[in-house]
N, C-alpha and C positions, 0 to 999 in steps of 0.2 A: 425538760427540753433544754438542750444545750445551745447556747448562742455562740456563734463564731465571730470573732472579730478579725478583721483583716490584719495581716502582718504589717508592721510599720515599714514604710518605705524609707530606707536609710540612704545615706550618701554612698554606702558601699555598693548598692545595686545600681545607682546612677553612674558611679565611676566605672563599673563593669560594662555598662551599656556604652559609655563613651569610648572605652578602650576597644570594644568590639567594633564600633563604628570606625574608629581610627584605623584599626587593623584592616577592615574591608576597604577603606579609602586608600591606604598604602598599597594593598594588594592590587587594587584597580589601577593605581598610578603606575606601578611597576609593570603590570601587564600591558598597559597602554604604551609605555616607553618601548618595551620589547617588541610589540607589534609594529609601532612606527619605525623603529630601527630595521626590523626585518623587511618591511615594505620598501624603505629607502634603498636597502641593499639589493633587493630583487629588482627594483625599477632601474637601478644603475648598473646592474651586473652585465658586463659586456660579453658578447660572443664575437668571434672573428670568422669570416668566411672568405676564402679566396675565390674570386669570380673569374680571374684570368691569370695565367702565368705563361711567360715565354723566356726561354734561355738564350743567352748570347750565342750566336752561331760560331762555329770554329773558324770561319773565314774572317772574323773580326777579332782583333787582339788589342788589349790595352796594356799600359805600362806596368801594371801590378801583376800581370800574368795569372790572374784569377778568372774563374768563370763567373759571370754575372747573370742576374735574373731581374726581370721586371714583372710586377704583379699588380693587379687591381683588387683591392681588399675592401670588404664591407664590414664595418664594426656595428653590431646591433645591440641595442639595449631596448628595454620596454618603452623608453621615452622617445628615442630617435634612432635613425640610422645615419652613419657618417661613412664617407668613402675616402680612401687614400690610394694614391699610386705610389708604388715602392720600386726603387732601383737600388741594387746592391749585390754583394757577393754572398750574403748570408741566406742559405736556402730555407731557413726557418722564418724568414721575413721579419725578424725582430730588430735587426741593426742594419741601418743603411740610410738612404735618402728617401724621405717621404714628402709627398705633395698632397695637400687637401684638395679633393675634387668635389665641388659643390654646384656644378651646373645642372640644370634641369634634365631629367631623363637619363642621368648617368647610369643608373641601375638597370633601367629598361633597355638601354642600348649600350651595353658595355663595350669593351675594346674589340675592335674588328681586325686590327693589324698592328704590327710593330716593325720598325725598320732600324736595324742596328748599323751604325757607322763608327768610324774611328772618333768622330766628334761627339758621339752620344747615341741616344736612342729616341726615336720618334714614335709616339703612341697615338693611334687614331681611334676615336670612339665612333660608335654608330650615330651619334648626334651630329657628327661633322667636325667636332672639336679635334684639334691636333695639339698634343703636348710634347715639347722637346725637352729632354733632360740632358744637359751637357755631361760628357764623360767625367769632367773634373768634379762633378757633384757626387758621383758614386764610386769612382775608382779609388783604390787605396783603403777600402773598408769603411767609407763614410756611409 
């Protein structure tokens, strides 16, 4: 009858186990960082939606001889929605004069009318709020 003796446990086996554990730990940490970074990007990834747009009528002219537009824009991320009123000559709504709009129900009762004058543009919201943007704020490409 043969007797088997267990193989001696050496430091090489222990070192291999520790290396495997460290490898798993490092992989887990990297995966966690990647997941957290992805979640942060997704939560802060904004989208833009134009809720209202109105163009300057031909009966009103400003010194820069450009056509201007006013727009009510919603910026949406997974964390919050923000609203801005835009006035300017850039039809893509990226460069011009912006006003943060943060009164209650601005999204539920957006712009109901605009009134263009030589002095500027008046924007009326369904909430009853009126915002006046002087022409000096958006004429000349601001």
